[in-house]
C-alpha positions as CSV (number, residue, x, y, z in Angstrom):
1,M,-25.7,5.5,12.9
2,L,-22.0,5.2,13.0
3,P,-20.2,2.7,15.2
4,E,-18.9,4.4,18.3
5,G,-15.2,4.1,17.2
6,I,-15.9,5.8,13.9
7,G,-18.2,8.4,15.5
8,A,-15.6,9.2,18.1
9,F,-12.9,9.5,15.4
10,F,-14.9,12.2,13.5
11,R,-16.2,13.9,16.6
12,S,-12.8,14.3,18.2
13,R,-11.3,15.8,15.1
14,W,-14.3,18.1,14.5
15,Q,-14.2,19.3,18.1
16,G,-10.5,20.0,18.0
17,Q,-9.6,17.4,20.6
18,V,-6.8,15.9,18.5
19,P,-3.4,17.6,18.6
20,L,-2.9,19.8,15.5
21,D,0.3,18.0,14.4
22,R,-1.3,14.6,14.4
23,L,-4.4,16.0,12.7
24,F,-2.4,17.7,10.0
25,W,0.5,15.4,9.3
26,R,-1.0,11.9,10.0
27,D,-4.7,12.3,9.3
28,L,-4.7,14.9,6.5
29,V,-1.3,14.5,4.8
30,L,-0.6,10.8,5.1
31,V,-4.0,9.1,5.5
32,G,-6.0,11.7,3.4
33,T,-3.5,11.5,0.6
34,A,-3.5,7.7,0.6
35,V,-7.3,7.6,0.5
36,S,-7.3,10.0,-2.5
37,I,-4.7,8.0,-4.3
38,V,-6.5,4.8,-3.8
39,A,-9.7,6.3,-5.1
40,S,-7.9,7.7,-8.2
41,V,-6.2,4.5,-9.0
42,L,-9.4,2.5,-8.6
43,A,-11.1,5.0,-10.9
44,L,-8.4,4.6,-13.5
45,V,-8.8,0.8,-13.3
46,L,-12.5,1.2,-13.8
47,L,-11.9,3.5,-16.7
48,G,-9.6,0.9,-18.2
49,L,-12.3,-1.7,-17.9
50,K,-14.5,0.7,-19.9
51,L,-17.1,1.0,-17.2
52,P,-19.6,3.9,-17.3
53,L,-18.0,7.3,-16.9
54,G,-20.5,8.2,-14.2
55,L,-19.2,5.3,-12.0
56,V,-15.6,6.2,-12.7
57,L,-16.2,9.8,-11.7
58,A,-18.1,8.8,-8.6
59,V,-15.3,6.6,-7.5
60,H,-12.7,9.2,-8.3
61,F,-14.5,11.9,-6.3
62,A,-15.6,9.6,-3.5
63,S,-12.7,10.8,-1.3
64,V,-13.6,14.5,-1.6
65,P,-16.1,14.6,1.4
66,Y,-13.4,13.0,3.6
67,S,-10.8,15.5,2.3
68,L,-13.2,18.4,3.0
69,F,-13.9,17.1,6.5
70,L,-10.2,16.9,7.3
71,T,-9.5,20.4,5.9
72,L,-12.3,21.9,7.9
73,A,-11.2,20.0,11.0
74,V,-7.7,21.6,10.6
75,W,-9.3,25.0,10.2
76,R,-11.4,24.6,13.3
77,T,-8.4,23.4,15.3
78,T,-6.2,26.2,14.2
79,E,-8.8,28.8,15.3
80,K,-7.9,27.9,18.8
81,I,-4.1,28.3,18.4
82,P,-2.5,31.7,17.9
83,G,0.6,32.2,15.8
84,A,2.3,31.5,12.5
85,K,2.2,27.7,12.9
86,A,-1.6,27.7,12.9
87,W,-1.7,30.1,9.9
88,M,0.8,27.9,8.0
89,M,-1.2,24.7,8.7
90,T,-4.5,26.4,7.6
91,L,-2.8,27.4,4.4
92,G,-1.3,24.0,4.0
93,A,-4.6,22.3,4.5
94,T,-6.3,24.6,2.0
95,L,-3.6,23.9,-0.7
96,W,-3.7,20.2,0.1
97,L,-7.5,20.2,-0.5
98,V,-7.1,21.9,-3.8
99,A,-4.5,19.4,-4.9
100,M,-6.6,16.4,-3.8
101,I,-9.6,17.7,-5.8
102,V,-7.6,18.6,-8.9
103,V,-5.6,15.4,-8.9
């Protein structure tokens, strides 16, 4: 069971209760990118220490579930908002997810 603060964080994003700009720019672009970068740097350090490749890959891809969650949360939130802004943020979130998985 997640602590209430963490559970509320994920629930509010999944249910579209967070403003789209905050969800996209702060949560996805800033925090999500930082989490992915930290995981990649840590994986490179582990690789440099010649630790098992399985561990290195697990650390490198550990941020993917969070990235996927954020992308899906953006998609779910944009479904409620008509117009070009919603479409652009959906596209941006999708491209961001691809970049985070590839890099």
